[in-house]
C-alpha positions as CSV (number, residue, x, y, z in Angstrom):
1,M,112.0,59.4,154.1
2,P,109.2,60.4,151.7
3,A,110.2,63.0,149.1
4,H,107.2,65.2,149.9
5,C,108.4,65.5,153.5
6,A,111.8,66.7,152.3
7,L,110.1,69.2,149.9
8,F,108.0,70.5,152.8
9,R,111.0,71.1,155.0
10,H,112.8,72.9,152.0
11,F,109.9,75.3,151.6
12,R,109.0,75.6,155.3
13,G,110.8,78.9,155.9
14,A,109.0,80.5,152.9
15,L,105.6,79.1,154.1
16,H,106.0,80.7,157.5
17,E,106.3,84.1,155.8
18,L,103.1,83.7,153.7
19,P,100.7,85.2,156.3
20,R,102.9,88.3,156.6
21,V,103.1,88.7,152.8
22,K,99.3,88.3,152.6
23,Q,98.9,91.0,155.3
24,D,101.1,93.5,153.5
25,T,99.7,93.1,150.0
26,T,96.0,92.2,150.2
27,T,94.7,95.5,151.6
28,N,94.9,96.7,148.0
29,A,92.2,94.3,146.9
30,V,89.9,95.8,149.6
31,H,90.4,99.4,148.5
32,L,90.1,98.6,144.8
33,A,86.9,96.7,145.1
34,S,85.3,99.4,147.4
35,A,86.3,102.1,144.9
36,A,84.9,100.2,142.0
37,F,81.6,99.6,143.8
38,H,81.3,103.3,144.7
39,L,82.1,104.6,141.2
40,A,79.8,102.2,139.3
41,P,76.1,102.8,138.6
42,A,73.9,100.8,141.0
43,A,72.7,98.5,138.3
44,A,76.2,97.6,137.2
45,R,78.0,97.2,140.4
46,G,78.4,93.4,140.2
47,K,79.8,93.8,136.7
48,A,82.3,96.5,137.9
49,L,83.4,94.2,140.8
50,G,83.8,91.4,138.3
51,T,86.1,93.6,136.2
52,V,88.3,94.4,139.2
53,A,88.3,90.8,140.3
54,S,89.5,89.8,136.8
55,G,92.6,92.0,137.2
56,I,93.4,91.0,140.7
57,S,92.9,87.3,139.9
58,A,95.0,87.6,136.7
59,G,97.8,89.0,138.8
60,I,97.6,86.2,141.3
61,L,97.7,83.5,138.6
62,L,100.3,85.0,136.3
63,S,102.5,85.6,139.3
64,R,102.8,81.9,139.7
65,F,104.3,81.5,136.2
66,A,106.5,84.6,136.5
67,G,107.6,83.5,140.0
68,G,108.5,80.0,138.7
69,V,110.6,81.4,135.8
70,L,112.4,83.9,138.0
71,T,113.0,81.3,140.7
72,Q,114.5,78.9,138.2
73,H,116.8,81.4,136.7
74,A,117.5,83.9,139.6
75,G,116.7,82.0,142.7
76,W,114.2,82.7,145.4
77,R,115.9,85.9,146.6
78,G,116.1,87.2,143.0
79,M,112.4,86.5,142.4
80,L,111.4,88.4,145.6
81,L,113.6,91.4,144.7
82,C,112.0,91.6,141.3
83,F,108.4,91.4,142.7
84,G,109.3,94.0,145.4
85,A,110.6,96.4,142.7
86,A,107.5,95.8,140.6
87,A,105.2,96.5,143.6
88,V,107.0,99.9,144.2
89,L,106.6,100.9,140.5
90,L,102.9,99.8,140.5
91,G,102.3,101.8,143.7
92,I,103.7,104.9,142.1
93,A,101.6,104.4,138.9
94,S,98.4,103.8,141.0
95,M,98.8,107.1,142.7
96,R,98.5,108.8,139.3
97,A,96.0,106.5,137.6
98,I,93.4,105.7,140.2
99,P,90.8,108.5,141.0
100,A,90.6,109.7,144.5
101,V,87.5,108.2,146.2
102,R,86.1,109.4,149.5
103,E,82.5,108.7,150.4
104,A,80.8,111.6,152.1
105,H,79.2,109.2,154.6
106,S,82.3,107.1,155.2
107,D,83.6,106.8,158.7
108,S,87.3,107.7,158.8
109,A,87.9,106.9,162.5
110,G,90.7,104.5,161.6
111,Y,91.9,101.0,162.2
112,W,91.0,100.6,165.8
113,A,87.5,101.8,165.2
114,L,87.2,99.2,162.5
115,L,88.2,96.5,165.0
116,R,85.8,97.7,167.6
117,S,83.0,97.8,165.1
118,M,83.4,94.2,164.0
119,P,81.3,92.5,166.7
120,G,78.4,94.9,166.3
121,L,78.4,94.5,162.5
122,L,78.4,90.7,162.8
123,L,75.5,90.8,165.2
124,R,73.5,93.3,163.1
125,H,73.9,91.7,159.6
126,R,73.1,88.0,159.1
127,L,74.2,88.3,155.5
128,L,77.7,89.4,156.7
129,R,77.9,86.3,158.9
130,E,76.9,84.1,156.0
131,G,79.2,85.9,153.6
132,I,82.2,85.5,155.9
133,L,81.6,81.8,156.5
134,V,81.0,81.0,152.8
135,G,84.0,83.2,151.7
136,A,86.2,81.6,154.3
137,C,85.4,78.2,152.9
138,W,86.5,78.8,149.4
139,F,89.5,80.9,150.2
140,F,90.8,78.4,152.7
141,V,90.5,75.8,150.0
142,F,91.9,78.0,147.3
143,S,95.0,78.8,149.3
144,A,95.5,75.2,150.5
145,L,95.2,73.7,147.1
146,W,97.4,76.2,145.2
147,V,100.2,75.9,147.7
148,T,100.2,72.2,147.9
149,L,99.6,71.8,144.2
150,A,103.1,73.3,143.7
151,L,104.5,70.7,146.1
152,S,102.7,67.8,144.5
153,L,103.7,68.7,141.0
154,S,107.4,69.0,142.1
155,D,107.2,65.6,143.8
156,A,107.1,62.1,142.2
157,P,105.9,61.0,139.7
158,L,105.7,64.2,137.7
159,R,108.7,66.1,139.2
160,L,108.0,69.3,137.3
161,N,110.4,72.2,137.6
162,P,109.3,75.7,139.0
163,T,108.7,77.1,135.5
164,Q,106.5,74.1,134.5
165,V,104.6,74.3,137.8
166,G,104.0,78.0,137.1
167,L,102.4,77.2,133.7
168,F,99.4,75.9,135.6
169,G,98.6,79.5,136.4
170,F,97.6,79.9,132.7
171,A,95.0,77.1,133.1
172,G,93.6,79.1,136.0
173,L,93.3,82.2,133.8
174,L,90.4,80.6,132.0
175,G,88.4,81.0,135.1
176,L,88.7,84.8,134.8
177,L,86.4,84.6,131.8
178,T,83.5,84.1,134.3
179,T,84.1,87.0,136.6
180,R,82.4,89.7,134.6
181,P,79.5,87.4,133.6
182,A,79.2,86.3,137.2
183,G,78.9,89.9,138.3
184,S,76.3,90.7,135.7
185,L,74.3,87.6,136.5
186,A,74.4,88.5,140.2
187,D,72.9,91.9,139.3
188,R,70.1,90.2,137.5
189,V,69.2,87.0,139.4
190,G,70.6,87.5,142.8
191,F,73.8,86.6,144.6
192,R,73.0,83.2,146.2
193,P,72.3,81.3,142.9
194,V,75.7,82.6,141.5
195,I,77.5,81.7,144.7
196,A,75.9,78.2,144.8
197,L,76.9,77.6,141.1
198,G,80.4,78.8,141.8
199,L,80.9,76.5,144.8
200,A,79.4,73.5,142.9
201,T,82.0,74.2,140.1
202,A,84.8,74.5,142.6
203,L,83.7,71.2,144.2
204,A,83.8,69.5,140.7
205,G,87.3,70.8,140.3
206,C,88.4,69.3,143.6
207,A,86.8,66.0,142.5
208,V,88.8,66.0,139.2
209,L,92.1,66.8,141.1
210,Y,91.4,63.9,143.4
211,A,90.5,61.4,140.7
212,A,93.4,62.2,138.3
213,A,96.3,63.3,140.4
214,T,99.0,62.1,138.0
215,S,97.5,63.3,134.7
216,I,98.6,66.8,133.6
217,P,95.6,67.5,131.4
218,A,93.2,66.4,134.1
219,I,95.0,68.5,136.7
220,A,94.7,71.5,134.3
221,L,91.0,70.8,133.9
222,G,90.6,70.6,137.7
223,V,92.4,73.9,138.1
224,V,90.1,75.6,135.5
225,L,87.0,74.3,137.2
226,F,88.2,75.2,140.7
227,D,89.3,78.7,139.9
228,T,86.2,79.4,137.8
229,G,84.0,78.5,140.7
230,C,86.0,80.4,143.3
231,F,86.2,83.6,141.2
232,A,82.4,83.6,140.3
233,A,81.4,83.0,143.9
234,Q,83.7,85.7,145.2
235,V,82.3,88.4,142.8
236,A,78.7,87.6,143.9
237,N,79.6,87.6,147.6
238,Q,81.4,90.9,147.4
239,T,78.5,92.5,145.6
240,R,75.9,91.6,148.2
241,L,78.1,92.6,151.2
242,L,79.1,96.0,149.8
243,A,75.4,96.8,149.3
244,L,74.4,96.0,153.0
245,E,74.8,99.4,154.7
246,P,76.2,102.3,152.7
247,S,77.1,104.3,155.9
248,A,79.4,101.4,157.1
249,R,80.5,100.0,153.7
250,N,84.2,100.2,154.4
251,H,83.8,98.7,157.9
252,I,81.7,95.9,156.6
253,Y,84.0,95.1,153.7
254,G,87.0,95.4,156.0
255,T,85.5,92.9,158.5
256,Y,84.8,90.5,155.6
257,M,88.3,90.7,154.2
258,F,89.8,90.4,157.7
259,A,88.2,87.0,158.1
260,Y,88.6,86.1,154.4
261,Y,92.4,86.5,154.4
262,A,92.7,84.9,157.8
263,A,91.1,81.8,156.3
264,G,93.4,82.0,153.3
265,A,96.5,82.3,155.6
266,L,95.3,79.3,157.6
267,G,94.9,77.3,154.4
268,S,98.4,78.3,153.2
269,V,99.8,76.9,156.5
270,L,97.6,73.8,157.1
271,G,97.5,72.6,153.5
272,P,101.3,71.9,153.3
273,V,101.2,70.4,156.8
274,L,98.5,67.9,155.7
275,F,100.4,67.3,152.4
276,A,103.6,66.5,154.3
277,R,101.9,64.0,156.6
278,A,99.3,62.4,154.3
279,G,99.9,63.4,150.7
280,W,98.0,65.1,147.9
281,L,94.8,63.0,147.9
282,P,93.8,63.9,151.5
283,V,94.3,67.6,150.7
284,C,91.9,67.2,147.8
285,A,89.4,65.3,149.9
286,V,89.5,67.9,152.8
287,S,89.2,70.7,150.2
288,A,86.2,69.1,148.6
289,A,84.5,68.6,152.0
290,I,85.0,72.3,152.9
291,A,83.7,73.5,149.5
292,A,80.7,71.2,150.0
293,G,80.1,72.8,153.4
294,G,80.0,76.2,151.9
295,L,77.6,75.0,149.2
296,L,75.3,73.5,151.7
297,L,75.3,76.6,153.8
298,T,74.4,78.7,150.8
299,L,71.6,76.4,149.7
300,L,70.1,76.2,153.2
301,A,70.1,80.0,153.4
302,H,68.6,80.4,150.0
303,Y,65.7,78.0,150.6
304,A,65.1,79.4,154.1
305,E,64.7,82.9,152.7
306,R,62.5,81.7,149.9
307,D,60.2,79.9,152.4
308,A,60.1,83.0,154.6
309,A,59.1,85.2,151.7
310,A,56.4,82.7,150.7
311,S,55.0,82.7,154.2
312,R,54.8,86.5,154.2
313,A,53.0,86.6,150.8
């Protein structure tokens, strides 16, 4: 029986819980990004979102290293208990540190009102539909690659332990250096060029991961390129969506994040299934194809809008 099949069965119980964990933790990202956009000056909103994205992404990547160390020395349950305690402490600290933000025009009708508003928002805003499709592409790929990367590195021929696997999170941290510049660039030149550049960089990362699956330096390079592209594209995408309709900003962003994290949860589940059945290289190939699809969609929308503007001039 292939070793990666045994690894998949070993982690299957944990993988089934990933969508629930995402649901319970990722709403914080929605609120923090919305608050940063509201508090920042109009000309610096992309930069502000880039700063928030840097912190969120740093937490995502560093947690891989911390989780690996804790798992190796305290087991899975010990790691989860430590992370749960840290979440409680951070929640208490956030209540004191983060300013209260309530927009005067914001609709506070609640969760069910948000769900009822989704179809109308999608019909009304073409950019929201585009942003959801493009964002779903890279977050599906991001989730699928990171979950299966841990399985691949633990398998033959590298057979890394959890701490060593977690060290690849530090390679991904280099991608955070692009979040604030990406936000500033989106403020100056527009969102689609930044999104296209980000997706092209993520696609290059997928290609490196496919071509050098057994080289640790090459894998680290692929992770840097992939994370850099995803983070840059995410900042630009968030900036354009939050500016669509101020009176429905929270509903628009909630609709986007609903689809975004649904795609991520799907990638977290389907990535390991594909890995167990076909191995690491098909995961990289499928990820590259989905990233290329998001890039193509962005380029087509960019040139269509440019041609429409030229015909009106």
